[in-house]
Residue, then its C-alpha position, 0 to 999 in steps of 0.5 A: m291237777h292235783a297239788r303232790h304226787g309220792e307214794d302216800y298220794p292215790p295213783a293217777l287215773s291214767a288207766l281208765l281214762a285212756a280205758a274209757h276212749d273204748q268203752d261201751g259203757e252200761q249207759v249211753t245217752r244224747s247229752p244236751y249241752p256241747v262236749v267241753d274241755v271242763a277244765n277251761p271254764w272256771d266256774l264250771d271246773s271247780m263247781l264241779r270239784i266241789i260237787a264231785p271231788g277227784i274227777e280226772h280230764a283229758d279233752h282232745q279235738t281231731g279235726e271237727r272230732r271231739i273228745a272228752v273224758m272223765a274217770h275218777a278212783d272209785g272207778s266211774w268214767a264217762c267218753a264223750t264224742a261229737t263231731g261238729s256241731e251234733r250233741p255228743t253221745v256219752h257212754q259212761g260206767g262204774p258207780r257214778r254217773l260222771w257226764d250227769v253229774l256235769d250237765e246237772i251244773r251247766a244246766y244249773w249255769l245256763q238257767h242261773g247265768e252263773l253257778p254258786v261257787r262264786g261269790a260263796r261265802v264261806r265259813i270254816m268250823p272249829d272240826g276244820r269242816t268248810r260250808l260254802a253258802r249263797g242264796m239257797w244253795r249249801t254245802t258242806l266239804 
């Protein structure tokens, strides 16, 4: 959720989120992981916000059917749907494959038991950049 709004702030991605529900993707795959509400698991949400900032989410459940949609201002979007315990079908479009980014983070999480954002060392550089590091993982914001 964005902390502020107004004329000087990028508009919400509600139109792209809504459109993604009904679009056929440029790429259609099956994810090995269940549909997830990204905003609920703290580690997953935090890591995704560091790796791919600016993604907005919409999650819905009707009976056993779950839908998760991701969108970014660059025009990238993903929509994953699954019923019951089936593997989700994922439609993606735009310049980046947002669901693939999410699945890479989840694969790391499962392989290592946690994500590197938890417990990362933070260093704020004189030029204002923020560096995060934990083990072999490093990123600069």
